C-alpha positions as CSV (number, residue, x, y, z in Angstrom):
1,X,69.4,101.4,105.6
2,X,69.7,99.9,102.3
3,X,72.6,97.2,102.7
4,X,73.2,95.0,99.8
5,X,74.1,91.5,101.0
6,X,72.9,89.2,98.2
7,X,75.5,87.2,96.4
8,X,76.1,87.4,92.7
9,X,73.7,85.6,90.4
10,X,76.3,83.2,89.4
11,X,79.3,81.4,91.0
12,X,81.6,83.8,89.2
13,X,80.2,87.3,88.5
14,X,79.8,88.3,84.7
15,X,82.6,90.7,83.8
16,X,85.2,91.2,81.1
17,X,88.5,92.5,82.8
18,X,91.6,93.5,80.7
19,X,94.3,90.9,80.4
20,X,97.2,91.4,82.7
21,X,100.6,92.6,81.2
22,X,102.6,89.6,79.8
23,X,105.4,88.5,82.1
24,X,109.1,89.4,81.1
25,X,111.2,86.3,80.3
26,X,114.8,86.6,81.4
27,X,117.6,85.7,78.9
28,X,120.8,84.0,80.1
29,X,123.8,86.3,80.2
30,X,126.6,83.8,80.8
31,X,127.6,85.7,84.0
32,X,127.6,83.7,87.3
33,X,124.6,83.9,89.4
34,X,125.1,86.0,92.7
35,X,123.0,85.6,95.8
36,X,120.8,88.8,96.2
37,X,121.6,91.0,99.1
38,X,118.2,92.6,99.3
39,X,114.5,91.4,99.6
40,X,113.9,88.8,96.9
41,X,110.2,89.9,96.6
42,X,110.0,93.4,95.3
43,X,106.4,93.3,94.4
44,X,105.4,94.7,97.8
45,X,107.0,97.4,100.1
46,X,109.2,96.0,102.7
47,X,107.2,97.8,105.3
48,X,104.6,95.7,106.9
49,X,101.1,97.1,106.8
50,X,99.7,98.6,109.8
51,X,96.1,97.4,110.1
52,X,93.8,99.4,112.6
53,X,90.6,98.0,113.9
54,X,88.0,100.2,112.1
55,X,86.2,102.8,114.2
56,X,82.4,102.6,114.0
57,X,81.6,103.7,110.4
58,X,81.4,106.3,109.0
59,X,84.2,107.9,111.1
60,X,87.2,105.7,110.7
61,X,86.4,104.5,107.0
62,X,85.4,108.1,106.1
63,X,88.7,109.4,107.2
64,X,90.4,106.7,105.3
65,X,88.6,107.5,102.1
66,X,89.3,111.2,102.3
67,X,85.6,111.5,102.0
68,X,83.7,114.2,103.7
69,X,80.2,113.8,102.0
70,X,78.3,112.8,104.9
71,X,76.9,109.7,103.2
72,X,76.7,106.6,105.6
73,X,79.1,103.8,105.1
74,X,78.8,100.2,106.3
75,X,81.0,97.3,106.5
76,X,80.7,93.5,107.1
77,X,80.2,93.0,110.7
78,X,82.0,89.6,111.0
79,X,84.7,90.5,108.4
80,X,85.0,94.2,108.5
81,X,87.1,96.5,106.3
82,X,90.2,98.2,108.1
83,X,92.1,101.2,107.5
84,X,95.7,100.9,106.1
85,X,98.5,103.5,106.2
86,X,101.1,101.7,103.8
87,X,99.1,101.3,100.5
88,X,97.3,104.5,99.7
89,X,96.7,107.1,96.9
90,X,96.0,110.2,99.2
91,X,95.7,111.4,102.8
92,X,97.1,109.2,105.5
93,X,94.9,106.1,105.1
94,X,93.0,104.0,102.6
95,X,90.2,101.5,103.2
96,X,91.2,97.8,102.8
97,X,88.9,94.6,102.9
98,X,89.3,92.0,105.6
99,X,92.5,90.0,105.5
100,X,92.3,86.2,105.5
101,X,88.7,85.5,104.1
102,X,88.0,81.8,103.7
103,X,86.1,79.8,101.0
104,X,82.5,81.0,101.1
105,X,83.2,84.2,102.8
106,X,82.8,87.9,101.7
107,X,84.1,91.2,103.1
108,X,81.8,94.2,102.0
109,X,82.0,98.0,102.2
110,X,79.0,99.9,101.0
111,X,77.8,103.5,100.9
112,X,74.3,104.8,100.7
113,X,74.1,107.8,98.4
114,X,71.1,110.1,98.5
115,X,70.8,112.5,95.5
116,X,67.8,114.1,94.0
117,X,69.6,114.7,90.7
118,X,72.2,111.8,90.8
119,X,75.7,112.4,89.9
120,X,79.2,110.8,89.5
121,X,80.9,108.8,92.2
122,X,84.7,108.7,91.7
123,X,87.3,106.7,93.6
124,X,90.6,105.0,93.5
125,X,90.4,101.1,93.6
126,X,93.1,98.3,93.8
127,X,92.7,94.6,93.5
128,X,95.0,92.0,95.1
129,X,93.1,88.9,94.2
130,X,93.5,85.9,92.1
131,X,91.0,83.4,90.9
132,X,89.9,80.7,91.3
133,X,90.1,81.3,95.0
134,X,89.7,85.1,95.4
135,X,87.8,87.6,93.5
136,X,86.2,91.0,93.9
137,X,83.6,93.2,92.3
138,X,81.7,96.6,92.4
139,X,77.9,96.6,92.5
140,X,75.5,99.5,92.1
141,X,72.1,98.6,93.6
142,X,72.6,94.9,93.5
143,X,73.9,95.0,89.7
144,X,77.5,93.9,89.2
145,X,79.3,96.9,87.4
146,X,82.9,95.6,87.2
147,X,85.0,92.8,88.7
148,X,88.6,91.5,88.9
149,X,90.1,88.1,89.0
150,X,93.8,89.2,89.1
151,X,96.0,91.9,91.0
152,X,96.1,95.4,89.8
153,X,97.7,98.6,90.7
154,X,95.6,101.7,91.9
155,X,93.3,103.0,89.2
156,X,90.7,105.6,89.0
157,X,87.2,104.3,88.6
158,X,83.8,106.0,88.4
159,X,80.0,105.1,88.7
160,X,77.1,107.0,87.3
161,X,74.6,107.6,90.3
162,X,70.9,107.8,89.3
163,X,68.5,110.1,91.1
164,X,67.3,108.9,94.5
165,X,68.7,106.4,96.9
166,X,71.6,104.2,95.6
167,X,74.0,101.7,97.3
168,X,77.5,101.1,95.8
169,X,79.0,98.0,97.2
170,X,82.7,97.0,97.1
171,X,83.1,93.1,97.8
172,X,86.1,90.8,98.1
173,X,85.0,87.2,98.1
174,X,86.2,83.7,98.0
175,X,84.1,81.0,96.3
176,X,83.4,77.8,98.0
177,X,85.5,75.3,96.0
178,X,85.9,72.6,98.6
179,X,89.7,72.9,98.5
180,X,92.2,74.9,100.3
181,X,93.6,77.8,98.5
182,X,97.2,77.6,97.5
183,X,99.8,80.1,98.6
184,X,99.6,82.8,96.2
185,X,101.6,86.2,96.1
186,X,98.3,88.0,96.9
187,X,96.4,89.0,100.1
188,X,92.9,88.3,98.8
189,X,91.9,91.9,99.6
190,X,90.8,95.1,97.7
191,X,91.4,98.7,98.5
192,X,89.5,101.8,98.1
193,X,90.6,105.4,98.5
194,X,89.9,109.1,97.7
195,X,86.1,108.9,97.2
196,X,84.3,111.8,95.7
197,X,80.9,112.5,94.5
198,X,79.9,115.3,91.9
199,X,76.1,115.9,91.9
200,X,74.6,116.3,88.3
C-alpha cells in the first residue's frame, strides 16, 4: 500500500496557524484567597482517559472514526494510534496518536483513498501539542496542508481529494532538540474523529 513515512522537508513544517486566544488576566478583588475545594486544573476532564490497544486496522480505528467507507487505514507499528472514549465528537470513540513520543519520534495515522472522481474528505481534528517539543501536521500525498504548534479544541477540517489514489496522513511528532521536554500542560497527542468522504 502507499504508506507515507517521509519526514517534513524542514525541521519545522511550513504553515501559518492562527494565533491562540489571549490569556485572561485576573484583577485583585481585595477579598482573602480561599483554598479551592475542587480540582485545580479545569482544562481537562477529571475522568482519566481509557486507552485501548488498537485492533488490527482498519477494524478498531475505523470504528473509532465513525467511518464505514472501507478505505484502508494504517498506523505506526512502533508508536500506534489508539482509541479513546473520553474525548470525542461523535460515537463511542475517537482515534488518538501515541502517548509519550520522545525526541525524534513520530506517530502516524494514514488513510488510502481510491476514487476515480476525487471528492472531499471531512473530519474532526484536535491538537494537544506545544512547540518547540511537540508538533503535528496533516499531509496529502507527502505535501503538508496544515499544522499546529499549540493546543486547540475540536474543529472541523476538510481536504480536497484528487481523482486516483491519495494518502492522507495525520502525524504527531517531536523534533530532536537534544534536550528533555519540560512539563507542559499538554499530552503531545492529536485526535481525529468523525471521518467522512463525499465523492465529486
